[in-house]
Structure formats: structure tokens, C-alpha cells
VEXPA-153368 format. One record per residue (C-alpha): residue number from 1; x, y, z. Coordinates in steps of 0.5 Angstrom, whole numbers, plus 500, padded with zeros to 3 digits. Layout:
N
+-----+-----+-----+-----+
|   i |   x |   y |   z |
+-----+-----+-----+-----+
| NUM |   X |   Y |   Z |
...
+-----+-----+-----+-----+
***
This chain:
396
+-----+-----+-----+-----+
|   i |   x |   y |   z |
+-----+-----+-----+-----+
|   1 | 500 | 500 | 500 |
|   2 | 506 | 505 | 502 |
|   3 | 509 | 503 | 495 |
|   4 | 503 | 505 | 491 |
|   5 | 502 | 512 | 495 |
|   6 | 510 | 513 | 494 |
|   7 | 509 | 511 | 486 |
|   8 | 503 | 516 | 486 |
|   9 | 507 | 522 | 490 |
|  10 | 513 | 521 | 485 |
|  11 | 508 | 521 | 479 |
|  12 | 505 | 528 | 482 |
|  13 | 512 | 530 | 483 |
|  14 | 514 | 528 | 476 |
|  15 | 509 | 533 | 473 |
|  16 | 513 | 539 | 470 |
|  17 | 513 | 546 | 474 |
|  18 | 511 | 549 | 467 |
|  19 | 504 | 545 | 467 |
|  20 | 503 | 547 | 474 |
|  21 | 504 | 554 | 474 |
|  22 | 501 | 555 | 467 |
|  23 | 494 | 558 | 469 |
|  24 | 498 | 563 | 474 |
|  25 | 502 | 565 | 468 |
|  26 | 496 | 566 | 464 |
|  27 | 493 | 570 | 469 |
|  28 | 499 | 574 | 470 |
|  29 | 500 | 575 | 462 |
|  30 | 493 | 577 | 462 |
|  31 | 494 | 582 | 467 |
|  32 | 500 | 585 | 464 |
|  33 | 496 | 586 | 457 |
|  34 | 491 | 590 | 461 |
|  35 | 496 | 594 | 464 |
|  36 | 499 | 595 | 458 |
|  37 | 493 | 597 | 454 |
|  38 | 491 | 602 | 459 |
|  39 | 497 | 606 | 459 |
|  40 | 497 | 606 | 451 |
|  41 | 490 | 608 | 452 |
|  42 | 492 | 614 | 457 |
|  43 | 498 | 616 | 452 |
|  44 | 493 | 616 | 446 |
|  45 | 488 | 620 | 450 |
|  46 | 494 | 625 | 452 |
|  47 | 496 | 625 | 444 |
|  48 | 488 | 626 | 442 |
|  49 | 488 | 632 | 447 |
|  50 | 495 | 635 | 445 |
|  51 | 492 | 635 | 438 |
|  52 | 486 | 639 | 440 |
|  53 | 491 | 644 | 442 |
|  54 | 495 | 644 | 436 |
|  55 | 488 | 645 | 432 |
|  56 | 486 | 651 | 436 |
|  57 | 494 | 654 | 436 |
|  58 | 494 | 653 | 428 |
|  59 | 487 | 656 | 427 |
|  60 | 489 | 662 | 431 |
|  61 | 495 | 663 | 427 |
|  62 | 491 | 664 | 421 |
|  63 | 488 | 670 | 424 |
|  64 | 482 | 674 | 422 |
|  65 | 482 | 673 | 415 |
|  66 | 481 | 665 | 416 |
|  67 | 476 | 666 | 421 |
|  68 | 472 | 671 | 417 |
|  69 | 472 | 666 | 411 |
|  70 | 470 | 660 | 415 |
|  71 | 464 | 664 | 418 |
|  72 | 462 | 666 | 412 |
|  73 | 462 | 659 | 409 |
|  74 | 458 | 657 | 415 |
|  75 | 453 | 663 | 416 |
|  76 | 448 | 659 | 412 |
|  77 | 445 | 654 | 417 |
|  78 | 443 | 649 | 412 |
|  79 | 450 | 650 | 409 |
|  80 | 453 | 648 | 415 |
|  81 | 449 | 642 | 416 |
|  82 | 451 | 639 | 409 |
|  83 | 458 | 640 | 411 |
|  84 | 457 | 636 | 417 |
|  85 | 454 | 631 | 413 |
|  86 | 459 | 630 | 408 |
|  87 | 465 | 631 | 412 |
|  88 | 463 | 626 | 417 |
|  89 | 461 | 621 | 411 |
|  90 | 468 | 622 | 408 |
|  91 | 472 | 621 | 415 |
|  92 | 466 | 616 | 418 |
|  93 | 467 | 619 | 425 |
|  94 | 463 | 624 | 428 |
|  95 | 468 | 624 | 434 |
|  96 | 473 | 626 | 429 |
|  97 | 468 | 631 | 426 |
|  98 | 465 | 634 | 433 |
|  99 | 472 | 634 | 436 |
| 100 | 475 | 639 | 430 |
| 101 | 469 | 643 | 431 |
| 102 | 470 | 644 | 438 |
| 103 | 477 | 646 | 436 |
| 104 | 475 | 651 | 431 |
| 105 | 470 | 654 | 436 |
| 106 | 475 | 654 | 442 |
| 107 | 480 | 658 | 437 |
| 108 | 475 | 663 | 436 |
| 109 | 475 | 662 | 428 |
| 110 | 468 | 659 | 429 |
| 111 | 462 | 662 | 433 |
| 112 | 457 | 657 | 437 |
| 113 | 451 | 658 | 433 |
| 114 | 455 | 657 | 426 |
| 115 | 458 | 651 | 429 |
| 116 | 451 | 647 | 431 |
| 117 | 448 | 646 | 424 |
| 118 | 455 | 642 | 423 |
| 119 | 455 | 638 | 429 |
| 120 | 447 | 636 | 427 |
| 121 | 450 | 634 | 420 |
| 122 | 456 | 630 | 423 |
| 123 | 450 | 626 | 427 |
| 124 | 447 | 624 | 420 |
| 125 | 454 | 623 | 417 |
| 126 | 456 | 618 | 422 |
| 127 | 451 | 613 | 421 |
| 128 | 454 | 611 | 414 |
| 129 | 459 | 606 | 417 |
| 130 | 454 | 601 | 420 |
| 131 | 450 | 602 | 413 |
| 132 | 456 | 600 | 409 |
| 133 | 457 | 594 | 414 |
| 134 | 450 | 592 | 413 |
| 135 | 452 | 591 | 405 |
| 136 | 456 | 585 | 407 |
| 137 | 450 | 581 | 407 |
| 138 | 447 | 584 | 401 |
| 139 | 448 | 577 | 397 |
| 140 | 443 | 574 | 402 |
| 141 | 436 | 577 | 402 |
| 142 | 433 | 576 | 408 |
| 143 | 439 | 577 | 412 |
| 144 | 440 | 583 | 408 |
| 145 | 433 | 586 | 410 |
| 146 | 434 | 585 | 417 |
| 147 | 441 | 588 | 417 |
| 148 | 440 | 594 | 413 |
| 149 | 433 | 596 | 417 |
| 150 | 438 | 595 | 424 |
| 151 | 443 | 600 | 420 |
| 152 | 438 | 605 | 417 |
| 153 | 434 | 606 | 423 |
| 154 | 440 | 610 | 426 |
| 155 | 439 | 614 | 420 |
| 156 | 432 | 616 | 420 |
| 157 | 432 | 618 | 427 |
| 158 | 438 | 623 | 426 |
| 159 | 434 | 626 | 420 |
| 160 | 428 | 626 | 425 |
| 161 | 432 | 630 | 430 |
| 162 | 435 | 635 | 425 |
| 163 | 428 | 636 | 422 |
| 164 | 425 | 638 | 429 |
| 165 | 431 | 641 | 432 |
| 166 | 434 | 645 | 427 |
| 167 | 428 | 650 | 426 |
| 168 | 427 | 650 | 433 |
| 169 | 434 | 652 | 434 |
| 170 | 434 | 657 | 429 |
| 171 | 428 | 661 | 432 |
| 172 | 429 | 660 | 439 |
| 173 | 437 | 658 | 440 |
| 174 | 434 | 653 | 445 |
| 175 | 441 | 649 | 444 |
| 176 | 446 | 655 | 444 |
| 177 | 443 | 658 | 450 |
| 178 | 442 | 652 | 455 |
| 179 | 449 | 650 | 453 |
| 180 | 452 | 657 | 455 |
| 181 | 448 | 657 | 461 |
| 182 | 451 | 650 | 463 |
| 183 | 458 | 652 | 461 |
| 184 | 457 | 658 | 465 |
| 185 | 455 | 654 | 471 |
| 186 | 461 | 649 | 470 |
| 187 | 466 | 654 | 469 |
| 188 | 464 | 660 | 473 |
| 189 | 462 | 667 | 470 |
| 190 | 462 | 668 | 462 |
| 191 | 467 | 673 | 463 |
| 192 | 472 | 669 | 466 |
| 193 | 477 | 664 | 462 |
| 194 | 476 | 657 | 463 |
| 195 | 483 | 654 | 466 |
| 196 | 483 | 647 | 465 |
| 197 | 488 | 643 | 468 |
| 198 | 488 | 639 | 462 |
| 199 | 490 | 645 | 458 |
| 200 | 495 | 646 | 463 |
| 201 | 498 | 639 | 462 |
| 202 | 498 | 640 | 454 |
| 203 | 500 | 647 | 453 |
| 204 | 507 | 646 | 454 |
| 205 | 508 | 641 | 448 |
| 206 | 503 | 645 | 444 |
| 207 | 507 | 651 | 445 |
| 208 | 514 | 647 | 444 |
| 209 | 511 | 645 | 437 |
| 210 | 509 | 652 | 435 |
| 211 | 515 | 655 | 437 |
| 212 | 519 | 650 | 433 |
| 213 | 516 | 652 | 427 |
| 214 | 513 | 659 | 427 |
| 215 | 520 | 662 | 424 |
| 216 | 517 | 659 | 417 |
| 217 | 512 | 664 | 417 |
| 218 | 505 | 664 | 420 |
| 219 | 501 | 661 | 414 |
| 220 | 506 | 655 | 414 |
| 221 | 506 | 654 | 421 |
| 222 | 499 | 654 | 422 |
| 223 | 498 | 649 | 416 |
| 224 | 503 | 645 | 419 |
| 225 | 500 | 645 | 426 |
| 226 | 493 | 644 | 423 |
| 227 | 495 | 638 | 418 |
| 228 | 499 | 635 | 424 |
| 229 | 494 | 636 | 429 |
| 230 | 488 | 633 | 424 |
| 231 | 493 | 627 | 423 |
| 232 | 494 | 626 | 431 |
| 233 | 487 | 627 | 432 |
| 234 | 485 | 621 | 427 |
| 235 | 490 | 616 | 429 |
| 236 | 489 | 617 | 436 |
| 237 | 482 | 616 | 436 |
| 238 | 483 | 610 | 431 |
| 239 | 488 | 606 | 436 |
| 240 | 484 | 608 | 442 |
| 241 | 478 | 605 | 439 |
| 242 | 482 | 599 | 436 |
| 243 | 485 | 598 | 443 |
| 244 | 478 | 598 | 447 |
| 245 | 475 | 594 | 442 |
| 246 | 480 | 588 | 442 |
| 247 | 479 | 588 | 450 |
| 248 | 472 | 589 | 450 |
| 249 | 469 | 586 | 444 |
| 250 | 468 | 579 | 446 |
| 251 | 465 | 581 | 453 |
| 252 | 460 | 586 | 449 |
| 253 | 457 | 581 | 445 |
| 254 | 456 | 577 | 451 |
| 255 | 453 | 583 | 454 |
| 256 | 449 | 584 | 448 |
| 257 | 446 | 577 | 448 |
| 258 | 444 | 577 | 456 |
| 259 | 441 | 584 | 456 |
| 260 | 438 | 586 | 450 |
| 261 | 431 | 587 | 449 |
| 262 | 430 | 587 | 457 |
| 263 | 427 | 594 | 457 |
| 264 | 428 | 601 | 452 |
| 265 | 431 | 604 | 458 |
| 266 | 436 | 599 | 459 |
| 267 | 438 | 599 | 452 |
| 268 | 439 | 606 | 452 |
| 269 | 444 | 606 | 458 |
| 270 | 447 | 600 | 455 |
| 271 | 449 | 603 | 448 |
| 272 | 451 | 609 | 452 |
| 273 | 456 | 606 | 457 |
| 274 | 459 | 601 | 451 |
| 275 | 460 | 607 | 446 |
| 276 | 463 | 612 | 452 |
| 277 | 468 | 606 | 453 |
| 278 | 470 | 604 | 446 |
| 279 | 470 | 612 | 444 |
| 280 | 466 | 610 | 438 |
| 281 | 458 | 610 | 436 |
| 282 | 460 | 606 | 430 |
| 283 | 463 | 600 | 434 |
| 284 | 457 | 599 | 438 |
| 285 | 452 | 600 | 432 |
| 286 | 456 | 596 | 427 |
| 287 | 456 | 590 | 432 |
| 288 | 448 | 590 | 432 |
| 289 | 448 | 589 | 425 |
| 290 | 450 | 582 | 424 |
| 291 | 446 | 580 | 430 |
| 292 | 440 | 583 | 427 |
| 293 | 442 | 580 | 420 |
| 294 | 442 | 573 | 424 |
| 295 | 436 | 574 | 427 |
| 296 | 439 | 575 | 434 |
| 297 | 436 | 581 | 435 |
| 298 | 430 | 585 | 432 |
| 299 | 430 | 593 | 429 |
| 300 | 426 | 595 | 435 |
| 301 | 431 | 592 | 440 |
| 302 | 437 | 595 | 436 |
| 303 | 433 | 602 | 436 |
| 304 | 434 | 604 | 444 |
| 305 | 442 | 601 | 444 |
| 306 | 443 | 606 | 438 |
| 307 | 440 | 612 | 441 |
| 308 | 444 | 610 | 447 |
| 309 | 450 | 610 | 442 |
| 310 | 448 | 617 | 440 |
| 311 | 449 | 620 | 447 |
| 312 | 455 | 616 | 448 |
| 313 | 459 | 619 | 442 |
| 314 | 458 | 626 | 445 |
| 315 | 463 | 624 | 451 |
| 316 | 469 | 625 | 446 |
| 317 | 467 | 632 | 444 |
| 318 | 467 | 633 | 452 |
| 319 | 474 | 631 | 453 |
| 320 | 476 | 635 | 447 |
| 321 | 473 | 641 | 450 |
| 322 | 477 | 640 | 456 |
| 323 | 483 | 642 | 452 |
| 324 | 479 | 648 | 450 |
| 325 | 475 | 654 | 453 |
| 326 | 468 | 656 | 455 |
| 327 | 466 | 657 | 448 |
| 328 | 469 | 650 | 446 |
| 329 | 465 | 647 | 452 |
| 330 | 459 | 650 | 450 |
| 331 | 459 | 647 | 443 |
| 332 | 461 | 640 | 446 |
| 333 | 455 | 641 | 451 |
| 334 | 450 | 643 | 445 |
| 335 | 452 | 636 | 442 |
| 336 | 450 | 632 | 448 |
| 337 | 444 | 636 | 449 |
| 338 | 442 | 635 | 442 |
| 339 | 442 | 628 | 442 |
| 340 | 439 | 628 | 449 |
| 341 | 433 | 632 | 447 |
| 342 | 432 | 628 | 440 |
| 343 | 431 | 622 | 445 |
| 344 | 427 | 625 | 449 |
| 345 | 422 | 628 | 444 |
| 346 | 422 | 621 | 440 |
| 347 | 423 | 615 | 444 |
| 348 | 418 | 615 | 449 |
| 349 | 412 | 616 | 445 |
| 350 | 410 | 609 | 441 |
| 351 | 407 | 612 | 435 |
| 352 | 413 | 617 | 434 |
| 353 | 418 | 612 | 436 |
| 354 | 415 | 607 | 431 |
| 355 | 416 | 612 | 425 |
| 356 | 424 | 611 | 424 |
| 357 | 423 | 604 | 425 |
| 358 | 418 | 603 | 420 |
| 359 | 421 | 607 | 415 |
| 360 | 428 | 603 | 416 |
| 361 | 423 | 597 | 415 |
| 362 | 420 | 600 | 409 |
| 363 | 427 | 602 | 406 |
| 364 | 430 | 595 | 407 |
| 365 | 424 | 591 | 404 |
| 366 | 425 | 595 | 398 |
| 367 | 433 | 595 | 398 |
| 368 | 433 | 587 | 399 |
| 369 | 429 | 587 | 392 |
| 370 | 433 | 591 | 389 |
| 371 | 440 | 592 | 390 |
| 372 | 441 | 599 | 387 |
| 373 | 436 | 602 | 392 |
| 374 | 441 | 601 | 397 |
| 375 | 447 | 603 | 393 |
| 376 | 443 | 609 | 391 |
| 377 | 441 | 611 | 398 |
| 378 | 448 | 610 | 401 |
| 379 | 451 | 615 | 396 |
| 380 | 446 | 619 | 395 |
| 381 | 444 | 621 | 402 |
| 382 | 451 | 621 | 405 |
| 383 | 455 | 624 | 399 |
| 384 | 452 | 626 | 392 |
| 385 | 446 | 630 | 395 |
| 386 | 450 | 634 | 401 |
| 387 | 456 | 635 | 396 |
| 388 | 451 | 638 | 390 |
| 389 | 447 | 642 | 395 |
| 390 | 454 | 645 | 398 |
| 391 | 456 | 647 | 391 |
| 392 | 449 | 650 | 390 |
| 393 | 449 | 654 | 396 |
| 394 | 456 | 657 | 394 |
| 395 | 454 | 659 | 387 |
| 396 | 448 | 663 | 390 |
+-----+-----+-----+-----+
***
């Protein structure tokens, strides 16, 4: 009996140490990976805030003639709206577009009232990404119909919100005045400057970069700062999104499966939190498209998550505002208030809530029977119509 015990003991000792410590090593590797990813996101976030400072410094370097030309271009609110749609459709990121608008406003080259239609347009333009994702299911009719309806419900909601809130804003300045009051409450009297700790942290690097190239002349220095700022802004947001998606996307899919359809409010909160974490509404809404295509969720279950994503994407502009001033904070708050007001006006009332859902289902039915409808919708809505209308307004 003792020999059997000794045999078992020796067999146990014969197990390689690497096998015994494998789970612990795996946990340690995962922990180090998470820490590394966290530090990378922190560094990228700092670069993102620096890029906002660079854009502001570059715009200021151009001087009053540039500011006057920009204001003249966007003085027509519909021109601003279509510029927002086209620009965001091209770069496929409302976060990038609204962050640039915040930098324009913070630099004083664009007024808040002229910036608001651009932000509204950016909200419409960002929906091109998940609409394009739905095209991957075009070869399978039923899947494509489900996928497209889940994608374009976002489009129809944003168009409805703009149709209601743009005329309201032009007549009452509700968004601008409310945002200005909130910004004043947050940073003090409007006569005071907004001394952001984030701005204090990023200013030395921005000043160093500006000082090193100002000898080239104001025009060249401003151009270099703006171009470099845009490149850093886009790359930092892209890699923040990529890292956060790699860390959370598998968990997000499980989370979607467990909680989707529980309630509309829960869906909105889920979309808001996920988008705030991954810094991209396109990631959230694009995750919904294949789930809808396979019948895991319906367009009515996807809709509230989409509304939450709309709210969550405003976090990026609010972060950008931390590197600016009270005016930049005002336009960031306007973006948030626009999405919040649109949600409050449209979602709680069943009859109104059904409008974008039924419009999305009707378009999906047509597009599933004729692919040219889907292609025409994407290129017409996001590129051709805004481009032609911008050209028309310039000629008038």
C-alpha cells in the first residue's frame, strides 16, 4: 500500500512545473496585457487632447481673414448641415468631426450658432458606417433585409431629430442658450477664462511644437499645425477604438445577448455605456447589424441601443472640450443636448417611435428586392445630395 502511495507521489512530482504554473502564468499575462493596453489608451488620449490644442493653435495662427472666410461659408445653417453630413461621411467618424468643430469654436474661428448645424450634420453622416456594414449581407436576401433595417433606423432617427430641432434652434436658439447656461454654471462667469487642468497639461507640448515651426511664417506654421493635428487626432481615435474593441468586443457580444430586449431604457443605457467606453458609436451600431441579420435581435430591440450610442458618442467631444475653453465646452454640450432632446422627443411616444422603425423596414424591403435601391440610398444620402447642395449654396 505504501509503495502505491509512493508511486502516486512520485508521479505527481514528475509533472513539469510549467504545467502546474500555466494557469497562473496565463492570468499574469492577461493582467500585464490589460495594464499595457490601459497605459496605451492613456497615452493616446493625451495625444488626442494635444491634437485638439494643435488645431486651435493652428486656426489662431491663420488670423482673422481665415476666421471670416470660415464664418461666411457656414453662415447659412443648411450649408453647415450638409458640410457636416459630407465631411463625416467621408471620414466615417462623428467623434473626429465634432472634435474638430470643438477645436474651431475654442479657437474663435467658428461661432457656436454656426457650429450647431455642422454637429447636427455630423450626427447624420456617422450612420454611413453601419449602413455600409449591412451591405456585407447583400447576397442573402432575408439577412440583408434584417441587417439594413437595423442599420438605417439610426439614419431615420437622426434625420427626424434634425427635422424637428434645426427649425426649433433657428427660431429659439434653445440648444445654444441652454448649453451656454450649463457651461457658465460649470466654469463660472462667462467673463472668466476656462482654466482647464487638461489644457495646462497639453499646452507645453503644443507651445513647443508651435515655437519650433513659427519661424517658417504664420501661413506655413498654421498649415503644419492643422494638418499634423488632424493626423494625430484621427490616428489616436482609431487606435483608442481598436484597443478598446480588442479588450471588450467579445464581452460586449455576450452582454448584448444577455441584456438585449429587457427594456428600452436598459437598451439606451447599454448603448451609452458601451459607446462611451470604446469611443465610437460606429463600433456599437456595427455590432448590432450582424446580430440583426442572423435574427438574434430585431430592429425594435436594436433601436434603443442605437439611441444610447448616439448619446455615448458625445463623450469624445466633451473630452475634446477639456483642452479648450468655455466656447468649446458649449458646442460639446450642444452636441450632447441635441441627442438627448431628440431621444426624449421621439422614443417615449410609441406612435412617434414607430416612424423611424417602419421607415427603416420599408427601405429594407425595397432594397432587398433591388440592390440598386440600397446603393443609391447610401451614395445619394451621404455623398451626392450633400455635395450637390453645398455646390448649389456656393453658387447662389
